[in-house]
N, C-alpha and C positions, 0 to 999 in steps of 0.2 A: 432535438433530443435523439438519443441513440436508437439504433435498430439492432436486432440480434445479429445481423450480418456484419455489424461493426465490431463484434466481440470475438477475440481469439482466445481459445481455451475455455475451460469450465463448461464443456458441452453437456455434461450430465445435469448440472444445475439448470441450464437453459431448457433441456428436455423435460425435466421435472416440472418447471413452471408452465411450459407449453401444454404438457399432458394434464396438469391440474385444471387449466383453463378449458381445454378441449372436453374434459370429462365433467365439467361443472363442479369441481372440487377445490376451488380457490379458497385458501384459508384467510382468516381476517387479520393475521399478524405474521410477519416474516422477519427473521434475522439473517442478514447477509454478512458473514464474518470472514475477514481476510485482511492481509497486510495493505498498507497504503499503496495506491496505484495498481491494485490487483483487479480492478474492473467492477467493483461493487456498484458504483453509481451508474455505469453503463448498463448493467444487468437490470437494476431497478427501473431506470428510465424506459428500457425496451419492454419490460414486463408491464409497466403502467400504461405505456402507449398501446400495447396489444390489448389489454383489458378494456380500454376505452374506444378502440377502433370500431368503426361502424360495420366493418365487413366480417368480424368475428372469426378470423382465421388464426393460425398458429404463429403468425408474424404480422406486425402492423402493416397495413397496406401502403401508407405514406401518401395517399391521395384523398382520403375522406376529410370531412371538415375537422373532425377531432384530431387526426394525425397532423394536419396542417397547423392547427392550433398548437399542438404539442411541439412541433418543429420550430415554431416561433416563440416558444416558452409562454404561450398564452392560453393553455388548456386550463379552464377554471376549476376543474375537479381533480387536477394533479397538483398537490400542494407540497412545496419544499419548506420544511420547518426551519426557521432562522433562529439564531441566538446572538444577542448583542455582545456578551462577554466571551472572549476567545477560548477560555479554558473550562467553561461550565455551561451546561444547559440547565436552566433554573426551572423551578416548579411553575412560575408564571408563564414561561415560554410554552410549556406543555398545556397548561390550562387555557391560555388565550388562543393558541394556534391549532390545537387538536380538540381538547375536551369541549370547548364552547362552540367550535366550528362544526364538529362532526354531527351535532344535533340538527343542523340544517341540511336538508336533502340535496343531492347533487344538482348542480345547475343545469347540465345538459347531457349527462352521461349515466351509464348504469352503476358506476362506482364513484366513491370519493376516496382518493388515495393520498396518503400522507407519507412522505419520504423524509426520514430523519437521518441526516448525515452526521458522522462523528458521535453516534449515539452513546458511546462509552463515556461521554462527558456529562451525561445526565446524573445529577446528584440523587441521593436516596429519595428526597422529597419529590423530585421530578418523576422518578421511576414509580413511586407509589401513586402519584396522580395519573400517570399513564396506565397503570394497572387497572384502575377503575374502568377506563374505557375499553381496555382489552378484554376484561371479564364480561362486559355486557355491551358489545359493539352493535350498532345498527347493521342490518343485513348488507347494506351498501358500503360499509366502512372497511378499508384495508390500510394497515399501518406497516411500513417497511423500515426496519431499523438497520442502518449501515454501521458497521463497527470493526475496529481492529482488535477488539478484546471482548468477545461475547461473555467470557467468564466473569466480567465485572458487573454483569446484570444481576439483579435479585433473582433468586431461584423461582419465585412466583412469576416473574416476567418470562424466564426461560421456559417454564413448563406450559405456558400458554401460546408460545410462538413456534412456528416451523423454523428450525435453525438449518441454514445451508452454509457449509464451510467451503470457501473457495480454495481450490487446490493449485499448487505450483505447476506450471507447464514444464514437461520434461525438457532437459537441456537441448537435445538434438532437434526436437520439434521447434523450440524457441529460436535456436540458431538459424534454422532454415527460414523461419518467418522473418527474422531481422534481415537476412541476406536478400530475401525476395521483396519484402515490403519497404524496408528502409535503405536498400541498396548499399549495405555496408559489406566490406570485404571479410573474408573468412576469419582472419586474426582479430579484427575489431569486434566481430560478432561473438567470438569466444570470450573476450574480455567482458563485454556487456552481459552475456549470459551468466558468467561467474559472479558478477556484481549483483545481478537482479534476483538471484535465488528463485527463479521460476516465476517472478512477478512481471507480467507482460508490460504493463504501463511503465514500470521503472526501466525495463530493458529498452523500450522504445525511446524514453526520455534521454537515456544515456547515449543511445545510438545516434540520435539526432542532435545532440548537444554540440554546438560549435566549440565549446571550451573544455569538453571532457578530457581530451588528450593533453591539453595544457595542464589541467589539474592533476592528471595521472603523472605526467612528467615531473611536475613540481613536488608531488608527494614522494615519488621514488628518489628524487635528488636529495630531499631532506632525510630520508631513511638511510641513504648511503653515507651521510656525514653526521649521523645522529649523535655520535660521541663528542662532536665539536660544537654543536649549536647550543645556545642558551635559551632560557625560558621565553624571553621577549620575542626571539625569532620564531620559536615554535608557535606561540600564541598568534603572532602576525600571519604566519603561514596558514594556520587552520582557519582563522577569521576571513582570510582572503576568499575562501570558497563562496561566501555569501554574495560576492560581487558577480559570480558566474551563475547565480540563481540555482545552485545545487545545494544539497543538504550537507551539514557537517558530518553526518553519518557516512556519506559517500566517501569522504576523505579518510575516515577511519577504516572503511571497508577496503580501500586501496591498500592501506598498510597491512590489514589482516590477510589479504590475498598474497601480498608479498611474503610475509612470514610463513604462511602456509606453503607457498612454493619452496621456500628455504627448507622447511621441515620435511616436505615431501622429497626433495632432492637429497637431503641428508640421509633419509631412510631408504631410498630406492635407486638414486643416481639416474633416474629416468627423466630425460629432458622432455620427452613427448607428452608427459602428463602435466607439465607446467603451464600456467596461464601466461606468465611473463617470460615466454621462451626467448625473446630478444634480449633479456637481461641475464642470460645464463652465466656470463662471466662474474657479475656481481653476486648472483645467487650462490654460485660455487664458493666465492670468497666468504660470504656470510655463513654458509653452512660449515665451513672449515673452522670458524672461530666461535661458533655457537653450540651450546649443548642442547640436547633434547629438552631438558627441564627449563632451560632459559627461553627457548622458543615457545614452549607451552605457557610460560609465565607472561611473555610479551603478548601472546594472543589473548590470554585471560585479561590482561590489563586494558587492552583495546576494547574488549567486550564490556568491561566494567565502566570504561570512560563513556561509552554510548549509553549505557543504562543510567549513569549519573547525570548526564546532560538531559536525558529524557525526563529525569526526576527533578530538573531545575536546580541541580547543585551548581554552586558558583563556577562559572566557566574557567576562570584563571586557575582556580584550585584543581579542577579536573585535569587541565592540561599539565600543570606542574607535577601532579602525582603520576600521570602517564609518562612524562618525559624522564622522570627519575627512574621509573621501572625500565624503560627502554635503554637508558644509559647504563644501568647496572647489569643488564643481561646481554 
């Protein structure tokens, strides 16, 4: 399990949790809210490990019996709530794994801690079941909800939890981290920072991906000949990203950054502010034939495509609508 020293960024949240523990003001329910790969699970693990550590310091010692159990994923009083269905956490998941279990006192620790990942997947019935426990928890019970969308929770849940929103790491700070920790060169760090939007885990994943440059090159090549390709080629190109264990949104983000570069160059003619500086010839060419309105329309179309796929709209239909818009503009 993670330690606070493993976490880059969100120092204020870490300090808040450490101070709450040090002042004996630990709350019974927390919401860690932030994008995927932003470090929610790392923070939850380090916090849980600190709470159970036998040495009672502001960071887990790593050497006591509890810390060693946690590091081997065998700490009996740190419970990770599971759910069988991929897209929903059902009422039975909450009743069986939290409500029924929390009545039993901790096995060997001062607290019994429940970590619920992807908590936004709780349906209304599951949230109402959890509410009963949050309203009257035992003194030793702590529930940590990890979510990408805290606003999806019932107001009654939100009002009874401490909500901590993870913040994006500033670009320059994240760039220096990637160059130091991941040993990537200046230009590659810039690209990863642009894609990650301040999310450390995503930036690291891209920086260490053996295939990211291949995906980027393929996406840019497709954009350069967008007027000539047909729907089947577009669908095949986008689906190919699954083979590299990256997300389809990464492919769309490459396209969005390309069109933003074109829009920025059209407005400023400043090469130094571009992400894809090495594509300046193609960017200039695209800027000359594109209108401001057309570029804005293409960026909006890419954003809509991401939202539609996240909402489980038919994949082929999403790509067809996107391709038509890119061709027309």
